[in-house]
All heavy atoms as an XYZ file, in Angstrom:
786
protein
N     133.533     68.065     84.854
C     132.682     69.219     84.665
C     131.376     69.005     85.434
O     130.726     67.985     85.302
C     132.399     69.422     83.182
C     131.503     70.576     82.893
S     131.285     70.709     81.114
C     130.109     72.021     81.090
N     130.999     69.977     86.233
C     129.778     69.896     87.016
C     128.707     70.731     86.332
O     128.918     71.898     86.017
C     130.011     70.435     88.446
C     128.726     70.409     89.238
C     131.091     69.644     89.149
N     127.551     70.109     86.077
C     126.418     70.852     85.550
C     125.132     70.229     86.071
O     125.126     69.127     86.603
C     126.431     70.934     84.020
C     126.206     69.634     83.299
C     124.917     69.207     82.979
C     127.267     68.832     82.902
C     124.706     68.023     82.295
C     127.073     67.657     82.227
C     125.780     67.257     81.912
O     125.570     66.087     81.253
N     124.057     70.980     85.938
C     122.760     70.517     86.428
C     121.689     70.861     85.399
O     121.822     71.823     84.641
C     122.427     71.174     87.757
N     120.641     70.059     85.397
C     119.439     70.368     84.624
C     118.448     70.948     85.631
O     118.114     70.290     86.616
C     118.848     69.111     83.950
C     119.897     68.395     83.095
C     117.617     69.474     83.140
C     120.357     69.148     81.887
N     118.004     72.184     85.403
C     117.106     72.853     86.341
C     115.794     73.194     85.654
O     115.721     73.293     84.427
C     117.735     74.143     86.919
C     118.964     73.828     87.732
C     118.043     75.136     85.840
N     114.767     73.380     86.481
C     113.469     73.816     85.985
C     113.458     75.335     86.023
O     113.601     75.940     87.085
C     112.366     73.241     86.857
C     110.985     73.491     86.330
C     109.961     72.769     87.174
C     108.580     72.976     86.585
N     107.565     72.305     87.393
N     113.308     75.946     84.859
C     113.361     77.405     84.771
C     112.212     77.904     83.907
O     112.247     77.788     82.687
C     114.699     77.854     84.180
N     111.183     78.416     84.547
C     110.074     79.015     83.803
C     109.297     78.034     82.955
O     108.947     78.362     81.829
N     109.043     76.836     83.444
C     108.276     75.862     82.683
C     109.107     75.072     81.693
O     108.582     74.211     80.991
N     110.379     75.369     81.600
C     111.275     74.637     80.705
C     112.434     74.075     81.513
O     112.633     74.419     82.665
C     111.817     75.573     79.620
C     110.752     76.028     78.644
C     111.358     76.886     77.561
N     111.858     78.149     78.055
C     111.116     79.225     78.241
N     109.833     79.184     77.988
N     111.648     80.345     78.670
N     113.206     73.202     80.881
C     114.394     72.650     81.517
C     115.630     73.223     80.832
O     115.700     73.271     79.613
C     114.392     71.125     81.415
C     113.263     70.490     82.161
C     113.236     68.983     82.014
O     114.119     68.397     81.387
N     112.215     68.363     82.568
N     116.578     73.674     81.646
C     117.801     74.284     81.126
C     119.014     73.567     81.698
O     119.030     73.209     82.868
C     117.881     75.757     81.529
C     116.764     76.630     81.009
C     116.975     77.104     79.597
O     118.118     77.015     79.097
O     116.000     77.545     78.991
N     120.040     73.384     80.867
C     121.316     72.832     81.326
C     122.182     74.015     81.751
O     122.441     74.921     80.948
C     121.990     72.061     80.199
C     123.354     71.534     80.559
C     123.987     70.849     79.372
C     125.417     70.473     79.681
N     126.093     69.899     78.520
N     122.616     74.018     83.035
C     123.383     75.145     83.560
C     124.632     74.660     84.274
O     124.663     73.564     84.818
C     122.549     76.013     84.531
C     121.371     76.626     83.839
C     122.112     75.224     85.746
N     125.654     75.486     84.253
C     126.846     75.291     85.064
C     127.211     76.658     85.629
O     126.625     77.672     85.241
C     127.990     74.690     84.241
O     128.304     75.515     83.153
N     128.155     76.702     86.545
C     128.505     77.955     87.213
C     129.031     78.956     86.188
O     129.895     78.638     85.372
C     129.544     77.706     88.321
C     129.968     79.010     88.966
C     128.980     76.763     89.366
N     128.481     80.166     86.218
C     128.903     81.226     85.306
C     128.016     81.383     84.085
O     128.165     82.363     83.350
N     127.090     80.461     83.846
C     126.207     80.538     82.685
C     125.138     81.612     82.884
O     124.706     81.888     83.992
C     125.503     79.205     82.436
C     126.429     78.159     81.850
O     127.570     78.502     81.493
O     125.995     76.994     81.734
N     124.690     82.186     81.767
C     123.577     83.128     81.764
C     122.345     82.371     81.251
O     122.394     81.750     80.195
C     123.859     84.331     80.840
C     125.118     85.071     81.278
C     122.654     85.250     80.774
C     124.970     85.916     82.503
N     121.259     82.435     82.024
C     120.022     81.739     81.671
C     118.934     82.778     81.467
O     118.773     83.686     82.287
C     119.597     80.762     82.792
C     118.306     80.073     82.440
C     120.683     79.756     83.064
N     118.184     82.659     80.366
C     117.050     83.539     80.108
C     115.787     82.730     80.345
O     115.586     81.680     79.740
C     117.084     84.080     78.664
C     115.881     84.961     78.404
C     118.370     84.837     78.414
N     114.939     83.216     81.268
C     113.718     82.494     81.602
C     112.575     83.485     81.762
O     112.785     84.694     81.688
C     113.905     81.682     82.879
C     114.248     82.480     84.109
S     114.511     81.506     85.571
C     112.863     81.148     86.055
N     111.355     82.969     81.953
C     110.199     83.832     82.148
C     110.411     84.731     83.358
O     111.176     84.407     84.264
C     108.932     82.995     82.329
C     108.526     82.300     81.034
O     108.961     82.739     79.960
O     107.767     81.320     81.111
N     109.709     85.851     83.387
C     109.903     86.880     84.405
C     109.784     86.330     85.813
O     108.856     85.604     86.146
C     108.880     87.992     84.190
C     108.929     89.194     85.117
C     110.170     90.068     85.000
N     110.462     90.612     83.713
C     110.088     91.814     83.298
N     109.377     92.589     84.066
N     110.441     92.230     82.109
N     110.778     86.670     86.643
C     110.822     86.288     88.045
C     110.572     87.551     88.863
O     111.091     88.616     88.524
C     112.201     85.691     88.401
C     112.287     85.377     89.871
C     112.465     84.456     87.574
N     109.811     87.437     89.939
C     109.509     88.592     90.773
C     110.635     88.935     91.715
O     110.449     88.939     92.927
N     111.815     89.223     91.196
C     112.979     89.589     92.012
C     113.685     90.766     91.351
O     113.676     90.906     90.129
C     113.922     88.407     92.151
N     114.278     91.605     92.172
C     114.994     92.776     91.676
C     116.405     92.385     91.208
O     116.959     91.393     91.675
C     115.101     93.822     92.796
C     113.771     94.369     93.243
C     113.036     95.126     92.161
O     113.693     95.880     91.414
O     111.814     94.949     92.037
N     116.998     93.165     90.299
C     118.382     92.896     89.891
C     119.323     92.923     91.086
O     119.240     93.799     91.940
C     118.686     94.027     88.916
C     117.354     94.410     88.375
C     116.391     94.221     89.504
N     120.200     91.924     91.160
C     121.137     91.795     92.269
C     120.690     90.791     93.320
O     121.499     90.337     94.113
N     119.402     90.440     93.342
C     118.900     89.462     94.301
C     119.276     88.051     93.864
O     119.572     87.799     92.705
C     117.383     89.561     94.446
C     116.913     90.812     95.146
C     115.420     90.822     95.369
O     114.806     89.731     95.378
O     114.861     91.916     95.517
N     119.232     87.114     94.819
C     119.564     85.724     94.547
C     118.295     84.895     94.459
O     117.388     85.060     95.262
C     120.465     85.161     95.662
O     121.641     85.973     95.749
C     120.883     83.737     95.361
N     118.254     83.998     93.464
C     117.112     83.117     93.232
C     117.616     81.678     93.277
O     118.720     81.390     92.812
C     116.473     83.409     91.858
C     115.337     82.471     91.561
C     116.014     84.849     91.773
N     116.813     80.784     93.830
C     117.172     79.365     93.874
C     116.333     78.606     92.854
O     115.115     78.756     92.807
C     116.937     78.816     95.278
C     117.551     77.459     95.484
C     117.516     77.052     96.940
O     117.940     77.839     97.793
O     117.034     75.938     97.199
N     116.998     77.788     92.025
C     116.316     77.006     90.991
C     116.284     75.536     91.388
O     117.285     75.002     91.859
C     117.048     77.160     89.652
C     117.187     78.585     89.123
C     118.087     78.599     87.907
C     115.837     79.164     88.788
N     115.151     74.847     91.203
C     115.074     73.428     91.559
C     115.831     72.555     90.544
O     115.646     72.692     89.337
C     113.573     73.121     91.542
C     112.984     74.168     90.653
C     113.849     75.382     90.774
N     116.669     71.667     91.061
C     117.466     70.780     90.202
C     116.685     69.514     89.892
O     116.028     68.940     90.751
C     118.776     70.427     90.884
N     116.743     69.078     88.629
C     116.095     67.843     88.194
C     117.110     66.736     87.942
O     116.761     65.561     87.968
C     115.289     68.098     86.918
C     114.216     69.186     87.014
C     113.602     69.418     85.659
C     113.170     68.813     88.029
N     118.369     67.127     87.691
C     119.437     66.170     87.418
C     120.763     66.857     87.724
O     120.892     68.059     87.474
C     119.400     65.736     85.945
C     120.463     64.735     85.520
C     119.770     63.471     85.041
C     121.296     65.301     84.414
N     121.710     66.115     88.275
C     123.020     66.677     88.594
C     124.100     65.754     88.057
O     124.051     64.550     88.290
C     123.183     66.840     90.115
C     124.532     67.353     90.595
C     124.728     68.798     90.156
C     124.643     67.235     92.091
N     125.054     66.321     87.317
C     126.182     65.560     86.787
C     127.451     66.146     87.383
O     127.753     67.317     87.191
C     126.231     65.628     85.247
C     127.436     64.890     84.722
C     124.952     65.062     84.656
N     128.185     65.302     88.152
C     129.428     65.709     88.795
C     130.523     64.778     88.297
O     130.753     63.716     88.860
C     129.275     65.631     90.323
C     130.481     66.195     91.044
O     131.355     66.761     90.369
O     130.539     66.059     92.276
N     131.160     65.171     87.215
C     132.158     64.296     86.592
C     131.462     63.128     85.923
O     130.669     63.302     85.007
N     131.731     61.900     86.395
C     131.073     60.708     85.851
C     129.863     60.308     86.674
O     129.118     59.419     86.286
C     132.069     59.555     85.792
C     133.203     59.796     84.823
C     134.149     58.614     84.769
O     133.858     57.576     85.370
O     135.194     58.759     84.108
N     129.648     60.944     87.821
C     128.548     60.597     88.709
C     127.293     61.385     88.320
O     127.298     62.618     88.292
C     128.936     60.925     90.154
C     127.923     60.524     91.178
C     128.431     60.884     92.562
C     127.357     60.653     93.597
N     127.761     61.176     94.898
N     126.205     60.666     88.010
C     124.940     61.280     87.626
C     123.923     61.025     88.733
O     123.714     59.881     89.132
C     124.418     60.705     86.285
C     123.080     61.318     85.923
C     125.436     60.936     85.189
N     123.294     62.089     89.238
C     122.318     61.968     90.319
C     120.930     62.307     89.786
O     120.713     63.406     89.274
C     122.658     62.927     91.471
O     124.004     62.681     91.877
C     121.727     62.733     92.634
N     119.990     61.354     89.915
C     118.607     61.591     89.520
C     117.637     61.292     90.652
O     116.435     61.498     90.486
C     118.224     60.713     88.310
O     118.430     59.350     88.652
C     119.041     61.058     87.084
N     118.132     60.817     91.788
C     117.285     60.476     92.923
C     116.669     61.739     93.520
O     117.371     62.697     93.830
C     118.109     59.738     93.982
C     117.265     59.228     95.124
O     116.066     58.974     94.910
O     117.810     59.087     96.244
N     115.349     61.748     93.703
C     114.634     62.931     94.179
C     115.061     63.334     95.586
O     115.136     64.531     95.895
C     113.129     62.679     94.135
N     115.347     62.363     96.453
C     115.760     62.683     97.824
C     117.121     63.380     97.846
O     117.327     64.327     98.605
C     115.804     61.416     98.672
C     114.440     60.787     98.888
C     114.520     59.466     99.625
O     115.634     59.074    100.031
O     113.472     58.833     99.789
N     118.034     62.919     97.015
C     119.361     63.548     96.953
C     119.302     64.902     96.258
O     120.016     65.830     96.632
C     120.347     62.631     96.237
C     120.664     61.370     97.025
C     121.627     60.494     96.278
C     121.892     59.208     97.057
N     122.764     58.290     96.314
N     118.428     65.022     95.246
C     118.311     66.291     94.528
C     117.639     67.366     95.376
O     117.832     68.554     95.133
C     117.533     66.103     93.227
C     118.280     65.361     92.122
C     117.356     65.102     90.952
C     119.497     66.136     91.674
N     116.867     66.955     96.391
C     116.243     67.937     97.281
C     117.297     68.684     98.091
O     117.080     69.831     98.498
C     115.256     67.241     98.211
N     118.461     68.079     98.293
C     119.549     68.711     99.031
C     120.418     69.596     98.137
O     121.181     70.409     98.634
C     120.418     67.638     99.689
C     119.666     66.783    100.687
C     120.516     65.653    101.183
C     119.701     64.694    102.055
N     120.468     63.506    102.415
N     120.310     69.432     96.821
C     121.112     70.202     95.866
C     120.512     71.603     95.729
O     119.307     71.754     95.564
C     121.149     69.504     94.490
C     121.851     70.375     93.464
C     121.832     68.158     94.606
N     121.379     72.615     95.801
C     120.938     73.991     95.649
C     121.654     74.620     94.464
O     122.884     74.666     94.423
C     121.219     74.794     96.913
C     120.395     74.363     98.089
C     120.588     75.283     99.253
C     119.727     74.837    100.414
N     119.808     75.769    101.536
N     120.875     75.093     93.508
C     121.412     75.832     92.371
C     120.993     77.283     92.572
O     119.810     77.607     92.542
C     120.873     75.290     91.037
C     121.424     76.094     89.871
C     121.229     73.817     90.870
N     121.970     78.151     92.822
C     121.671     79.553     93.073
C     122.047     80.390     91.859
O     123.018     80.089     91.159
C     122.435     80.076     94.302
O     123.835     79.848     94.106
C     121.976     79.373     95.565
N     121.241     81.420     91.626
C     121.478     82.312     90.495
C     121.188     83.742     90.927
O     120.319     83.988     91.760
C     120.600     81.924     89.317
N     121.926     84.669     90.343
C     121.737     86.087     90.630
C     120.992     86.730     89.476
O     121.299     86.471     88.305
C     123.098     86.759     90.803
C     123.018     88.238     91.099
C     124.386     88.877     91.165
O     125.390     88.153     91.257
O     124.436     90.117     91.104
N     120.006     87.563     89.790
C     119.234     88.259     88.758
C     120.113     89.356     88.169
O     120.594     90.239     88.881
C     117.937     88.858     89.342
C     117.192     89.646     88.287
C     117.059     87.764     89.919
N     120.340     89.282     86.856
C     121.161     90.284     86.180
C     120.285     91.472     85.786
O     120.554     92.607     86.153
C     121.857     89.688     84.937
C     122.643     90.744     84.198
C     122.749     88.531     85.334
N     119.220     91.200     85.011
C     118.302     92.270     84.612
C     117.032     91.668     84.023
O     116.997     90.501     83.639
C     118.944     93.212     83.605
C     119.288     92.555     82.276
C     119.989     93.550     81.356
N     120.533     92.887     80.203
C     119.922     92.849     79.021
N     118.763     93.430     78.851
N     120.486     92.229     78.009
N     116.000     92.490     83.956
C     114.764     92.099     83.296
C     114.873     92.505     81.828
O     115.558     93.468     81.483
C     113.554     92.786     83.927
C     113.275     92.257     85.325
O     113.615     91.096     85.590
O     112.722     93.000     86.150
N     114.187     91.764     80.969
C     114.250     92.037     79.533
C     112.916     91.689     78.896
O     112.008     91.188     79.563
C     115.377     91.225     78.894
N     112.809     91.985     77.613
C     111.635     91.603     76.835
C     112.098     90.761     75.652
O     113.165     90.992     75.093
C     110.908     92.834     76.302
C     110.125     93.590     77.337
C     109.345     94.688     76.659
C     108.478     95.420     77.640
N     107.701     96.478     76.968
N     111.279     89.800     75.289
C     111.584     88.947     74.150
C     111.309     89.667     72.837
O     110.886     90.828     72.818
N     111.520     88.988     71.722
C     111.264     89.611     70.421
C     109.767     89.830     70.191
O     108.932     89.119     70.737
C     111.836     88.594     69.424
C     111.783     87.299     70.148
C     112.005     87.623     71.594
N     109.435     90.807     69.382
C     108.049     91.108     69.056
C     107.495     90.019     68.137
O     108.122     89.652     67.146
C     107.965     92.456     68.350
C     106.606     92.855     67.890
C     105.929     93.697     68.920
C     104.631     94.237     68.373
N     104.113     95.319     69.150
N     106.350     89.499     68.527
C     105.657     88.494     67.719
C     104.374     89.125     67.216
O     103.606     89.684     67.997
C     105.333     87.241     68.554
C     106.614     86.599     69.046
C     104.517     86.255     67.759
C     106.402     85.503     70.049
N     104.141     89.076     65.904
C     102.908     89.625     65.353
C     101.977     88.494     64.965
O     102.389     87.495     64.380
C     103.184     90.506     64.120
O     103.910     89.741     63.155
C     103.996     91.723     64.499
N     100.710     88.674     65.320
C      99.688     87.675     65.040
C      98.680     88.312     64.096
O      98.132     89.382     64.408
C      98.994     87.231     66.344
C     100.025     86.645     67.292
C      97.894     86.226     66.068
C      99.979     87.216     68.654
N      98.444     87.684     62.948
C      97.455     88.159     61.989
C      96.376     87.102     61.847
O      96.677     85.924     61.635
C      98.087     88.404     60.616
C      99.093     89.489     60.603
N      98.751     90.819     60.592
C     100.440     89.463     60.617
C      99.847     91.550     60.593
N     100.892     90.753     60.613
N      95.111     87.545     61.950
C      93.986     86.641     61.696
C      93.184     87.235     60.552
O      92.966     88.449     60.501
C      93.117     86.494     62.935
C      93.808     85.785     64.076
C      92.883     85.600     65.231
C      93.593     84.855     66.344
N      92.701     84.633     67.495
N      92.738     86.388     59.654
C      92.028     86.845     58.461
C      91.018     85.790     58.042
O      91.330     84.597     58.030
C      93.034     87.089     57.335
C      92.412     87.389     56.004
C      91.927     88.660     55.718
C      92.309     86.409     55.026
C      91.351     88.936     54.503
C      91.736     86.683     53.799
C      91.257     87.947     53.542
O      90.687     88.222     52.334
N      89.818     86.231     57.728
C      88.812     85.316     57.178
C      88.380     85.856     55.827
O      88.016     87.028     55.698
C      87.623     85.192     58.118
C      88.033     84.552     59.426
C      86.920     83.848     60.081
C      87.480     83.254     61.366
N      86.802     82.119     61.800
N      88.398     84.993     54.862
C      88.095     85.355     53.495
C      86.620     85.748     53.329
O      85.731     85.141     53.920
C      88.436     84.150     52.605
C      88.507     84.512     51.159
O      88.554     85.684     50.822
N      88.515     83.516     50.292
N      86.363     86.777     52.544
C      85.025     87.214     52.110
C      84.148     87.796     53.219
O      82.993     88.106     52.956
C      84.267     86.071     51.434
C      84.958     85.531     50.200
C      84.203     84.372     49.612
C      84.996     83.772     48.489
N      84.487     82.487     48.084
N      84.631     87.914     54.439
C      83.788     88.461     55.505
C      84.276     89.814     55.995
O      83.571     90.478     56.751
C      83.751     87.507     56.713
O      85.066     87.361     57.224
C      83.185     86.162     56.331
N      85.448     90.227     55.605
C      86.000     91.492     56.059
C      86.625     91.414     57.436
O      86.974     92.429     58.027
N      86.781     90.205     57.973
C      87.347     90.042     59.310
C      88.863     90.034     59.222
O      89.462     89.209     58.545
C      86.855     88.730     59.940
C      87.516     88.408     61.258
C      87.135     89.058     62.422
C      88.524     87.465     61.342
C      87.735     88.771     63.632
C      89.139     87.169     62.544
C      88.741     87.830     63.683
O      89.339     87.551     64.888
N      89.457     91.008     59.889
C      90.915     91.084     59.998
C      91.250     91.497     61.414
O      90.624     92.391     61.972
C      91.477     92.126     59.046
C      91.335     91.762     57.610
C      91.995     92.809     56.747
N      91.877     92.394     55.370
C      91.336     93.133     54.419
N      90.883     94.331     54.688
N      91.270     92.677     53.195
N      92.243     90.863     61.995
C      92.668     91.205     63.343
C      94.181     91.134     63.403
O      94.777     90.179     62.912
C      92.057     90.235     64.354
C      92.364     90.578     65.786
C      91.648     89.625     66.720
C      91.962     89.950     68.143
N      91.332     89.016     69.066
N      94.797     92.156     63.981
C      96.250     92.178     64.129
C      96.569     92.374     65.602
O      95.975     93.215     66.261
C      96.834     93.308     63.317
C      98.329     93.241     63.237
C      98.854     94.291     62.303
N      99.931     94.964     63.005
C     100.229     96.224     62.877
N      99.532     96.996     62.093
N     101.228     96.739     63.546
N      97.486     91.574     66.105
C      97.830     91.614     67.512
C      99.334     91.405     67.652
O      99.954     90.714     66.843
C      97.069     90.498     68.243
C      97.237     90.469     69.715
C      96.419     89.343     70.341
O      95.749     88.596     69.651
N      96.492     89.231     71.637
N      99.933     91.974     68.687
C     101.352     91.806     68.943
C     101.591     91.317     70.359
O     100.727     91.446     71.226
N     102.763     90.728     70.591
C     103.102     90.227     71.919
C     104.612     90.265     72.110
O     105.368     89.958     71.189
C     102.605     88.781     72.080
C     102.995     88.165     73.387
N     102.393     88.486     74.561
C     103.955     87.246     73.694
C     102.946     87.797     75.543
N     103.902     87.033     75.039
N     105.041     90.659     73.329
C     106.446     90.564     73.729
C     106.492     89.906     75.097
O     105.908     90.404     76.052
C     107.097     91.942     73.809
C     107.352     92.542     72.442
C     108.154     93.791     72.541
N     109.566     93.469     72.745
C     110.516     94.378     72.814
N     110.217     95.659     72.726
N     111.762     94.026     73.012
N     107.177     88.785     75.189
C     107.265     88.027     76.429
C     108.170     88.742     77.429
O     109.239     89.246     77.060
C     107.809     86.624     76.146
C     107.800     85.695     77.331
C     106.404     85.313     77.749
O     105.510     85.242     76.932
N     106.225     85.067     79.020
N     107.754     88.783     78.691
C     108.551     89.367     79.761
C     109.569     88.320     80.233
O     109.196     87.218     80.614
C     107.654     89.776     80.933
C     106.562     90.753     80.559
C     107.113     92.107     80.169
O     107.988     92.630     80.838
N     106.607     92.665     79.084
N     110.857     88.656     80.208
C     111.918     87.705     80.523
C     112.832     88.244     81.629
O     112.829     89.434     81.917
C     112.769     87.424     79.279
C     112.038     86.889     78.055
C     112.975     86.858     76.860
C     111.485     85.518     78.322
N     113.609     87.346     82.219
C     114.618     87.701     83.215
C     115.913     86.988     82.874
O     115.904     85.805     82.547
C     114.168     87.278     84.630
O     112.962     87.948     84.951
C     115.207     87.636     85.664
N     117.035     87.720     82.955
C     118.359     87.113     82.756
C     118.935     86.776     84.123
O     118.979     87.624     85.006
C     119.301     88.064     82.036
C     119.007     88.245     80.593
C     120.093     89.101     79.961
N     119.841     89.279     78.569
C     120.241     88.439     77.609
N     120.928     87.383     77.931
N     119.967     88.674     76.358
N     119.389     85.520     84.268
C     119.995     85.055     85.516
C     121.410     84.592     85.238
O     121.683     83.993     84.200
C     119.203     83.881     86.099
C     117.741     84.105     86.435
C     117.115     82.791     86.864
C     117.606     85.103     87.535
N     122.313     84.827     86.195
C     123.674     84.303     86.115
C     123.826     83.284     87.230
O     123.622     83.597     88.402
C     124.711     85.406     86.282
C     126.121     84.902     86.147
C     127.124     86.015     86.157
C     128.510     85.437     85.921
N     129.511     86.483     85.831
N     124.157     82.047     86.873
C     124.292     80.954     87.847
C     125.564     81.188     88.652
O     126.651     81.318     88.101
C     124.331     79.587     87.134
C     124.494     78.473     88.140
C     123.071     79.379     86.320
N     125.394     81.240     89.994
C     126.529     81.541     90.868
C     127.037     80.324     91.625
O     128.175     80.340     92.083
C     126.148     82.624     91.892
O     124.995     82.196     92.611
C     125.859     83.939     91.216
N     126.219     79.284     91.763
C     126.704     78.136     92.498
C     125.822     76.914     92.368
O     124.613     77.018     92.217
N     126.465     75.730     92.411
C     125.769     74.439     92.451
C     126.355     73.681     93.632
O     127.520     73.318     93.625
C     125.965     73.638     91.155
C     125.431     74.416     89.955
C     125.307     72.282     91.250
C     125.723     73.771     88.618
N     125.536     73.477     94.691
C     126.025     72.803     95.893
C     125.151     71.627     96.218
O     123.964     71.689     96.201
C     126.031     73.773     97.071
C     126.978     74.929     96.859
C     126.949     75.862     98.035
C     127.840     77.057     97.751
N     127.808     78.053     98.770
């Protein structure tokens, strides 16, 4: 089984061909191809961690669609002062489908 650990949006993800990866928003349109930097490559029993060899490894992914994460509500409250603050946030995300590891 061939898989790679890639850097995706400030996090590390384990990917193989055909996997769907959700990461922070990428400035690419749906259908475009994006290249992800590999940090580790496992090809059967052979594990590659050398930076020079990993520079030659290309992990390509196709942008499936843009999405938004779940709504997060933030409440701040201070007792006896009347201070209340409510805020919401939804993270901008992108779905990628891994098309190749070479």
